[in-house]
PASEBA-1860 file (N, C-alpha, C; in nm, 3 decimals):
! residues 59
1> MPSCVANG> 6.858/3.130/20.249/7.008/3.138/20.215/7.053/3.000/20.178 ~ 7.116/2.996/20.059/7.172/2.872/19.996/7.295/2.838/20.083 ~ 7.300/2.702/20.113/7.418/2.654/20.181/7.442/2.507/20.150 ~ 7.559/2.457/20.205/7.595/2.313/20.177/7.710/2.284/20.277 ~ 7.729/2.166/20.292/7.838/2.108/20.386/7.935/2.015/20.305 ~ 8.068/2.055/20.326/8.176/1.963/20.262/8.288/1.962/20.353 ~ 8.334/1.836/20.387/8.443/1.812/20.473/8.431/1.870/20.603 ~ 8.297/1.875/20.654/8.262/1.919/20.783/8.250/2.063/20.794
9> DTWEIYHA> 8.279/2.148/20.688/8.268/2.291/20.698/8.126/2.323/20.631 ~ 8.062/2.419/20.669/7.940/2.481/20.610/7.965/2.594/20.533 ~ 7.925/2.592/20.393/7.944/2.702/20.315/7.815/2.775/20.295 ~ 7.804/2.899/20.315/7.681/2.975/20.293/7.700/3.094/20.192 ~ 7.594/3.097/20.106/7.591/3.206/20.013/7.471/3.298/20.056 ~ 7.507/3.424/20.080/7.395/3.513/20.135/7.394/3.651/20.075 ~ 7.284/3.711/20.069/7.270/3.856/20.007/7.298/3.955/20.118 ~ 7.409/4.033/20.109/7.431/4.148/20.207/7.373/4.263/20.138
17> TDGWRWRR> 7.396/4.373/20.211/7.346/4.509/20.157/7.408/4.550/20.040 ~ 7.539/4.518/20.008/7.628/4.546/19.902/7.623/4.446/19.796 ~ 7.565/4.327/19.808/7.559/4.219/19.694/7.580/4.085/19.771 ~ 7.605/3.985/19.682/7.614/3.842/19.718/7.744/3.813/19.776 ~ 7.749/3.740/19.887/7.878/3.710/19.951/7.884/3.566/19.987 ~ 7.978/3.501/20.032/7.991/3.375/20.084/8.068/3.369/20.216 ~ 8.045/3.258/20.301/8.126/3.242/20.419/8.146/3.101/20.445 ~ 8.263/3.052/20.500/8.292/2.917/20.520/8.295/2.910/20.692
25> TARNGQIV> 8.213/2.816/20.749/8.217/2.810/20.883/8.258/2.671/20.925 ~ 8.356/2.651/21.026/8.405/2.523/21.066/8.296/2.475/21.163 ~ 8.320/2.345/21.198/8.229/2.258/21.277/8.216/2.332/21.423 ~ 8.323/2.404/21.469/8.319/2.450/21.592/8.245/2.607/21.591 ~ 8.191/2.637/21.473/8.119/2.764/21.460/8.210/2.879/21.430 ~ 8.339/2.869/21.424/8.415/2.977/21.370/8.419/3.009/21.230 ~ 8.410/3.119/21.187/8.408/3.152/21.042/8.567/3.144/21.006 ~ 8.595/3.066/20.906/8.730/3.045/20.871/8.762/3.107/20.724
33> GSSSEAYV> 8.653/3.149/20.657/8.679/3.209/20.524/8.557/3.286/20.490 ~ 8.578/3.384/20.397/8.472/3.459/20.352/8.514/3.544/20.226 ~ 8.417/3.587/20.141/8.443/3.657/20.022/8.496/3.801/20.072 ~ 8.600/3.850/19.994/8.648/3.969/20.026/8.586/4.087/19.949 ~ 8.498/4.048/19.855/8.412/4.137/19.787/8.280/4.104/19.755 ~ 8.179/4.191/19.733/8.041/4.144/19.710/8.022/4.120/19.548 ~ 7.934/4.039/19.513/7.894/4.012/19.369/7.762/4.045/19.335 ~ 7.741/4.102/19.216/7.633/4.139/19.168/7.536/4.014/19.140
41> NQRDCVAN> 7.590/3.919/19.089/7.512/3.785/19.047/7.564/3.676/19.158 ~ 7.451/3.609/19.197/7.476/3.488/19.280/7.569/3.386/19.222 ~ 7.556/3.364/19.102/7.645/3.261/19.023/7.786/3.304/19.034 ~ 7.808/3.423/19.017/7.950/3.474/19.032/8.016/3.459/19.168 ~ 7.922/3.467/19.274/7.965/3.448/19.410/7.998/3.306/19.433 ~ 7.913/3.219/19.380/7.928/3.067/19.400/8.054/3.032/19.327 ~ 8.085/3.088/19.213/8.200/3.054/19.129/8.338/3.085/19.215 ~ 8.331/3.199/19.290/8.443/3.247/19.365/8.457/3.156/19.485
49> AKRNGMTC> 8.339/3.111/19.548/8.351/3.019/19.657/8.416/2.892/19.614 ~ 8.375/2.841/19.491/8.440/2.723/19.451/8.589/2.731/19.408 ~ 8.628/2.851/19.375/8.779/2.885/19.345/8.841/2.886/19.484 ~ 8.767/2.895/19.588/8.840/2.907/19.724/8.817/2.778/19.795 ~ 8.776/2.675/19.732/8.763/2.544/19.806/8.630/2.481/19.817 ~ 8.525/2.544/19.786/8.393/2.491/19.802/8.380/2.359/19.698 ~ 8.335/2.247/19.755/8.324/2.142/19.668/8.182/2.088/19.649 ~ 8.090/2.152/19.724/7.943/2.116/19.720/7.868/2.212/19.651
57> EPV> 7.751/2.176/19.617/7.663/2.267/19.552/7.549/2.317/19.644 ~ 7.553/2.462/19.670/7.459/2.516/19.760/7.317/2.512/19.717 ~ 7.224/2.475/19.800/7.078/2.465/19.776/6.995/2.549/19.859
END
């Protein structure tokens, strides 16, 4: 699962049963953001995460 850390938050890009999704997890383990829809392409999912504040590149 591609992920990266920016400003202390972990951004994860993962493949769910309905497609690619992202989630943002704070240092305390709480999920503080997630995609509201699934994406067919991983790159579209990453682009949406970047529009929502992700500043790192998931690896």
